[in-house]
C-alpha positions in Angstrom: 2.1 3.2 6.1 1.8 -0.1 7.9 0.2 -0.3 11.0 1.4 -1.9 14.4 1.0 -5.3 14.9 -1.8 -6.5 17.1 -2.4 -9.8 18.4 -5.9 -10.9 19.7 -6.8 -14.1 21.7 -10.5 -14.8 20.6 -12.8 -17.2 23.2 -13.8 -20.5 22.3 -16.6 -21.1 20.1 -19.2 -23.5 20.8 -22.4 -23.8 18.7 -23.2 -20.3 18.6 -21.7 -17.5 16.0 -19.7 -14.6 17.3 -17.8 -11.9 15.4 -14.9 -10.1 16.4 -13.0 -7.6 14.5 -9.2 -6.5 15.3 -7.4 -3.7 13.5 -3.5 -3.8 12.4 -1.3 -5.5 9.7 -0.7 -8.6 11.6 -3.4 -10.4 13.4 -3.6 -13.9 15.2 -6.9 -15.5 15.5 -7.0 -18.5 18.3 -10.2 -20.4 17.6 -11.9 -23.6 18.8 -14.3 -24.4 15.8 -16.8 -27.2 16.3 -18.1 -28.9 13.4 -21.7 -28.3 14.5 -21.3 -24.6 14.8 -21.0 -21.6 12.7 -18.1 -19.0 13.3 -17.3 -15.9 11.5 -13.9 -13.8 12.4 -13.5 -10.6 10.5 -9.5 -10.3 11.0 -6.8 -7.8 10.2 -8.3 -4.5 9.2 -5.8 -2.7 7.1 -3.0 -0.8 8.1 -3.9 2.8 8.6 -7.7 1.8 8.6 -7.2 0.1 5.1 -10.5 -1.8 4.6 -9.2 -5.3 4.1 -10.1 -8.5 6.4 -9.7 -12.2 6.6 -13.1 -13.9 7.3 -13.3 -17.3 8.9 -16.8 -18.7 8.3 -18.2 -22.2 8.5 -18.8 -24.1 5.5 -19.9 -27.6 4.4 -17.6 -30.1 6.5 -15.5 -27.4 7.8 -14.4 -23.7 7.7 -13.1 -21.6 4.9 -11.0 -18.2 5.2 -12.1 -15.4 2.7 -9.9 -12.5 2.0 -12.2 -9.3 1.5 -10.5 -6.2 0.0 -13.2 -3.1 0.1 -10.6 -0.7 -1.0 -9.3 0.7 -4.0 -5.8 -1.0 -4.1 -4.6 -4.2 -4.4 -3.5 -6.3 -1.0 -1.1 -8.6 -0.6 -1.8 -11.4 2.0 0.0 -14.4 3.6 -2.1 -16.9 5.8 -0.7 -19.6 7.8 -2.1 -22.0 10.3 -0.6 -23.0 13.7 -1.6 -25.1 17.0 -3.2 -27.1 14.7 -5.5 -30.4 16.1 -7.4 -32.5 13.8 -7.3 -30.1 10.6 -6.3 -30.9 6.8 -6.2 -28.0 4.6 -6.7 -27.7 0.9 -3.5 -26.0 0.1 0.1 -26.0 0.8 1.0 -23.4 3.6 1.6 -20.6 4.1 -0.9 -19.2 1.5 0.1 -16.0 -0.3 -2.3 -14.4 -2.6 -3.0 -10.8 -4.0 -6.3 -9.4 -3.8 -7.4 -6.9 -6.5 -9.3 -3.5 -5.4 -13.1 -4.3 -4.3 -12.6 -8.0 -4.5 -12.8 -11.2 -2.5 -11.8 -14.6 -2.7 -11.1 -18.0 -1.0 -7.8 -18.2 0.7 -7.8 -21.6 2.3 -10.6 -24.4 3.2 -10.0 -26.3 6.3 -11.7 -29.4 7.8 -11.5 -32.0 10.1 -8.7 -34.6 9.4 -10.8 -37.3 10.9 -14.6 -37.1 10.4 -16.7 -36.6 13.6 -14.0 -35.2 15.9 -13.8 -31.4 16.6 -10.9 -29.4 14.9 -9.1 -26.6 16.2 -6.4 -24.2 14.9 -5.0 -20.7 15.2 -4.6 -18.7 12.1 -2.1 -15.6 11.3 -3.0 -13.5 8.6 -0.2 -10.8 7.5 -1.1 -8.2 4.9 0.2 -5.1 3.2 -1.2 -2.5 0.5 0.2 -3.3 -2.9 0.8 -6.3 -5.1 3.9 -8.3 -4.3 3.4 -9.7 -8.1 3.8 -6.2 -9.4 6.3 -5.8 -12.3 7.5 -2.3 -12.7 7.9 -0.7 -15.9 11.5 0.3 -15.7 11.6 2.2 -18.8 8.8 4.6 -17.6 9.7 8.2 -17.4 7.6 10.5 -15.0 6.9 13.9 -15.5 8.2 16.2 -12.5 5.8 16.2 -9.9 5.3 20.1 -9.4 3.5 22.6 -11.7 4.7 24.1 -14.9 6.5 27.3 -14.7 8.0 26.3 -11.1 11.6 25.1 -10.1 12.7 23.2 -7.5 16.2 21.9 -6.2 17.0 18.4 -5.6 17.7 18.6 -1.8 18.1 15.0 -1.1 18.7 12.0 -3.4 20.1 8.5 -3.7 23.5 10.1 -5.2 23.9 12.6 -2.6 23.8 12.7 1.3 21.0 10.6 2.5 20.1 12.2 5.8 16.8 10.6 6.4 16.4 8.2 3.3 18.2 5.3 4.8 15.8 2.8 4.7 14.9 0.3 1.9 11.5 2.0 1.5 13.1 5.6 1.1 16.5 4.6 -0.5 15.4 6.2 -4.0 13.1 8.6 -2.3 13.9 12.3 -3.9 13.2 15.6 -2.0 12.4 18.4 -4.0 13.0 21.6 -2.1 10.3 24.4 -3.2 8.4 27.3 -1.8 5.3 26.6 0.2 2.3 26.4 -1.6 4.1 25.2 -5.0 1.4 23.1 -6.6 2.2 19.3 -6.6 1.1 17.5 -9.6 0.8 13.6 -10.2 3.7 12.3 -12.0 1.8 9.7 -13.3 -1.8 8.6 -14.4 -3.4 6.1 -11.6 -5.7 5.8 -8.7 -5.8 7.8 -5.5 -5.5 5.1 -2.7 -4.7 7.3 0.3 -4.9 10.9 1.3 -4.2 12.9 4.5 -4.4 16.6 4.4 -5.6 17.3 8.2 -2.0 17.8 9.7 -0.5 21.3 10.3 2.5 20.8 12.5 6.1 20.5 10.9 10.0 20.4 12.4 12.6 18.5 13.5 10.8 16.5 16.3 10.7 12.8 15.8 7.4 12.9 17.3 6.0 14.1 14.0 7.4 11.3 12.1 3.9 10.1 11.4 2.5 13.7 11.0 3.2 14.4 7.6 0.3 15.2 5.1 0.6 12.8 2.1 -1.2 11.5 -1.1 -0.5 7.8 -2.4 -1.3 7.0 -6.1 -1.4 3.3 -7.6 -0.1 3.1 -11.0 -1.2 0.3 -13.6 2.1 -1.6 -13.2 1.4 -1.9 -9.3 3.9 0.6 -8.3 2.8 3.3 -5.7 3.9 6.9 -5.8 4.1 8.6 -2.5 3.8 12.7 -2.1 4.8 13.6 1.3 4.9 16.6 3.7 2.1 18.4 1.9 0.5 21.5 3.2 -2.7 21.5 5.3 -6.0 21.7 3.2 -9.3 22.1 4.7 -10.9 20.6 1.6 -9.0 17.8 0.1 -8.2 18.6 -3.7 -8.2 14.7 -4.4 -10.0 11.7 -2.9 -9.3 8.0 -2.3 -10.4 6.0 -5.3 -10.3 8.8 -7.5 -8.7 8.5 -11.2 -6.2 10.8 -12.3 -4.3 12.0 -15.2 -0.5 13.0 -14.6 0.0 16.7 -14.4 -3.5 16.9 -12.1 -2.9 19.2 -9.2 -3.1 16.9 -5.8 -1.8 19.4 -3.3 0.8 22.0 -2.3 4.3 21.9 -1.2 4.2 22.2 2.7 6.5 21.0 5.5 4.4 19.0 7.7 5.6 16.1 9.8 9.4 15.6 10.2 10.8 18.4 8.2 13.2 21.2 8.4 11.4 23.3 5.7 9.1 23.3 2.7 9.8 20.4 0.3 8.2 17.5 -1.5 9.1 13.9 -0.5 8.7 11.9 -3.8 9.2 8.1 -3.8 7.9 5.3 -6.0 7.7 1.9 -4.5 6.6 -1.5 -4.7 5.9 -4.4 -2.4 8.2 -7.5 -2.3 7.4 -11.0 -1.1 9.6 -12.8 1.7 9.4 -15.9 3.4 8.2 -14.5 6.4 6.0 -11.9 4.6 6.2 -8.7 2.8 8.6 -5.7 2.8 8.1 -2.1 0.9 11.2 -1.1 -1.2 11.6 2.1 -3.1 12.5 2.3 -6.8 15.0 4.2 -9.3 12.9 6.9 -11.2 13.5 8.7 -14.4 11.9 12.0 -15.2 11.3 14.0 -18.5 13.4 16.8 -18.0 14.5 19.7 -20.2 13.1 21.5 -23.6 12.5 19.4 -25.7 11.9 16.6 -22.5 14.0 13.7 -22.4 14.1 11.0 -20.0 16.7 10.9 -17.4 17.8 10.5 -13.6 18.1 13.9 -11.5 21.1 14.4 -9.4 21.5 15.9 -5.9 21.6 19.7 -6.0 20.2 20.0 -9.4 17.9 22.8 -10.3 14.8 21.7 -12.1 12.2 23.5 -14.3 8.9 21.9 -14.8 8.0 23.0 -18.3 4.8 22.6 -20.3 3.4 19.0 -20.9 -0.2 18.0 -21.4 -2.1 16.5 -18.8 -1.8 12.8 -18.9 1.9 13.3 -20.7 4.3 11.2 -19.3 6.7 8.6 -20.9 5.2 5.3 -22.1 1.9 6.3 -20.5 0.4 2.7 -21.1 -3.3 2.6 -22.1 -4.3 1.0 -19.0 -2.1 3.3 -16.8 -5.5 4.8 -14.9 -7.1 1.5 -14.3 -4.7 0.4 -11.6 -5.0 -3.4 -11.2 -8.0 -3.9 -11.4 -9.6 -7.5 -12.6 -10.1 -10.8 -11.3 -8.4 -12.2 -7.9 -5.2 -13.5 -8.9 -4.5 -17.5 -8.2 -3.4 -18.2 -4.4 -0.2 -19.9 -4.3 2.7 -20.7 -2.0 5.5 -17.8 -2.3 8.7 -19.1 -3.9 
């Protein structure tokens, strides 16, 4: 989930290296950079502590801004300069880029427009976990996200009353009502990018909105599945960075967070680029249902039974499905 924006004013830098780190999805760097000086500013550590930063460092004839992604998921970043004095940049602004997991890339290089004069600028780096260039496989069929032999009732879905699924990131979310402790399984191959199992409390208290236990899994097409309201676990059954096959148990049904009873909140999402940054939207999902299993959508109040499927079985499970978004940094460019 995105963290609250944080705005930090940094001191003027003169002929000495200084370093400052700030957390939050949105960070402003106010810096006066002298050509003779060297300055490094790690900026914008990721939402919920995701290990992403934008670093400003001295370079020949100016400064460069690097994106550094130390986490297991791709990161979309938007970089903008403001309050510019005697600055030239080597790319059109704002710069939009996607950094693959465990990578770094040059986002922008700046220097003095007039040689010999100091240059000054403020930079704004906005980022979110996930790739806004992701192309979801609209024909993929997921396995039901609970273990074989168990049943669930669809208690909230897009085609029925949406009591809490009223924002773009949850419009197509599905709630599966099941007994507490029912094993929850990965509905598709992927890489674990977030886990939380420490929470115990649950109820219809809005102060618990951010207190649901969750596992988030990145798929090969760049989409991200979120499994919410999981039961408390002293030892997490899966770990961040772990590669999973569909059907792997990732937790148990619970009622943690803002919840009126045991159920699994399941949603598949992608990041969308906008002129001012990024937003996250939910996507319609098809499941393998019945015996023999066929791809189809679930309906409000539908009773579902999870049949036996082999581990890794899910419709159109692409060969690279568990190698989510690995590879070279994608080229930076202006968002269109």
